[in-house]
Steps between C-alpha positions, in 0.01 A plus 500: 500500500557154382201327332361187677580169318210395284312195632335229299164654588613847379625349177173313442299821552734693273464230236124507532486879465721483194281242353191713563671797341615303197166337437294803601202292603401137512527328155213538268416128547391600846248750368400406151174324408550135413358317204480188715394454856635289785802381291746248633789318328560140581879453573493136591596568862203723551320808352620847429191710577499839327356718784420780272250292305283430808190721554570550867698374802252257612500329158872466510501365864249238401714394203803455723275284733463258209871427489556125428654315795796380310570836338591858607336804341625855479284809460699782339422848395249537783346851496406516866676220699382628833140463386555145370668394824200643698277235336695212623761617759551146645542335159703753291828695562698764316804343346812654632665524151605791284387528143767604244457593140717496189413745238539303186452815270770707681747212557623264234585163656701261297427125548768310682747270318647278763777244415437247778123459464233571246174676547182350328127503524345246752325214350283214619716263693701771681266516786691256719836666459339848555327378825828365627621866487181637646489250788868566571407868548181428705288624207171351382552247213299510186233253420584174311503565119441870546752585229313306244319706229164367624550634858741802500323835510551688163618803694785307674844449354767273671873524444737224610875509560653173413862376518654437163720209620461185712145411591367833363348581847249778533664758714259789483149599416289821462149582403338804334143604468406706197243753624375576147414134444350458846277798515558725189696734720488862380833558672650216280690353785643172625635350816767252621427220747646193665868552429699216644864393461656173618676584821756237418585640155864601467449743211456871566240725354214250436230713655621818330515313162142383544380841581676680218381231247146528631503882480631490139225255407236727652647806328507315161127425562438870522436518872556835674631374840565194710416504873614265771440442872790444730516455885607827663792338681638311194778755459714290253208458266401871525861597421493282192168645373622858559814406307291380198299821524184432704357782712272465793134611452204544740312178422412246757379135528258310721516132582297247688646368822613138481771276654754560224505881534440502881834664573405807289210600728583367853796730533872406575582238747614610840790260509858565435605406140553119472698341227300340212553142635330591828251744350349243255417280791370779727268628226347148446456459872321828532281427200365197693435696823814368679648745747849616426758628753821620343789445759788612292453619141867509416542133590166401353366382827128501568236298695173377349199414720150372425239309705725443800793377281816715483809437282826698492667542159812630349392527132418132403670356804247429766451328838400187310856451399680331786844607612634163396355535151655850480838352589469234234477775234730754666814288467547403136730218590225342714242554231725327248548190724127462575386541136762244404345254764160563320649375174479843332760604228762738630834647379831397655583712807769546771570735770827690462730391798853536354682577174547144404140416510427812283758403250368143485145628430624742235681215334183289488275774362576748230220743605421578857268694725601661823247586765480558880365210689249743652360807330210628291413738201805371302746673727850358460411271221723471197407271206687328214855563622759342276835573660649432851572877528141581451395237745745636764364850455137382526581305815636817663179688403273222625686490837390854554136358514572168686804339648415177324521497123370235256641400160253354270493341155363753244226343301399688177132563454215726604425624845160374616321606826208280609278620794356220700236545771336236702646238274360666187672690220364851491729668254791425286718754317822533304744748647708659236820699568524873411616547143579818316482565123729747330363801298835611361498822713489417874794344693460170679478682828228735376299205371525315830384811689210557265388140540549512884274812515226316289524209746471729802195666358342162398545345851443798723868508588548137573719408190807682377830401358806543739812649353720252675785254425250246363351746251850616403613132449204416288564804266865418477418134421288617211820677368388858594596781743235726669621793300451320158218607273308190433434443132138518385328160557783352709379332823685455834364314801630713777416259789508124481265464791129555418403623847221766498689716751798538264314587189356171394151467332222245570289328216211280607502138372262343749253374231779315302699371788594123448347261739839362604615855608172555688553164677860575591404837652230341717725214605765761605248698707380177674863400584573836642156496672435859409154640421621768282825497286657623176687214343774606252575263207733514201308356193546470132133605462210515743316266263765225523578257786872567540595702802742553800385662814715799620350651810182525719379842615299516816372848433431515126382827354131461400490818287586504127347153446190643313253370400532228761309562820793451740379746769161350499624142538725623783206640688301194430773300678516740796123555540312210340178619649504800261528280187126483446463864577762581239328283241168673566661836438660381175155367390345840576743671276463259206 
């Protein structure tokens, strides 16, 4: 008789049973008398309430009711969660997360020693960079100046992952609470909280390095274990924690219901799965009480209705965009002519009609871009071509997307996307092409595949690096083959386009955008008479006035522009009657 295939539920039950067997009974910290009572550690984004220090369930429920509106509390090590919930069933919920423990006495964890970034302690002034990561992951930010010695809880330790080159950007953060310092814990424990990694980071292993370094730090301080809480369906994170040596234990958490964690207690949506560009809009609409009808999830089609007003959308393209405005953006040749009429700066451009015209254009320009006259998501686009043979090959590829193909002067610089809504700049971001860095062991092909997997994970499957002629050409132009082992520290840009769908990353620059660039984006949107548009520029720096306009996108992706409120501004445009309601909700949570 063949055994039935183990389901995820079966596995979860088996793991829980194994944990109970391993640990015998709940940890001593759930039973032992405490020296302190009603203990909570201030983590900057909220409090960690040690449930075992509260006299009874009613006292813990009352403590959770005191959660600050701008923060989010977690009650952990709750002796009798069902009893606590009974005191405030409409206000509290059982967090659908697993608890994992790393035995620091049994497992010796060595601190990480990454080459591409360093790990250091967080200090006053890091709050803004850390909050960029937290907001990008829909996590609650820490308070202003929380990392200063005057504000940070003595039981809290913060570790920062920081790039060692360039702008030394903060690309990861993790917190730890020392239970001994917080409550004189007889179990001598600690816990890990608020791990966040920049989804645009190109380096592997940032999260693992932070966890390992923090574990080594807690072990050197003499702590016996380190616990963490992770969502039950975050399989990638759970796999990482198990790899390091964490084991699941029967410990549970309780939280207060609030808008930011609403999806944890209302259950899964009944809709078919939408892509991230549609989902971000649908989530914001529902948050405001706007009715959502998903017409075709695969295409990102949905209809929003509120107060007698109904608007059909395909992601950020809505009924408010006229067919004429759509056509102005759809045909890149027409876009180019209209923006030239508006006095905007543009690269030289021609439509390929014969070999002679192609040859003349190649003679005028040493570096060329080939793109379909119609198309999206970077399909059929080849950048920085320097030989007629490469141009001919790129034209053939582009013709597979659209019969009409454009040749364009290549302008060196950074790729800037500016989102304009209702004649206002809502977000601006540099888009950087995918770049691999050698480790002296992996081949170029393996490094590309690893980076592509990280981009898929960071964008819910929307971004990946195609193994196509353009990728092969970029690798060969850099003097390598796919089978070459890339020397340690060597870098290769494996796509010249910075499109998100082909592995590019997005870095917010809204606050530093030069006024001339802001003005050019608004003038372009007004010339195209389009209410929502993504304008693509090539710039030397987002803080300088120099630019050329490359394209206009009638359906720009609103995801990945954190911390800018792109979805909120889109719903403001569609349903202005909900703007004040939205402001009221924001005030209630502040």
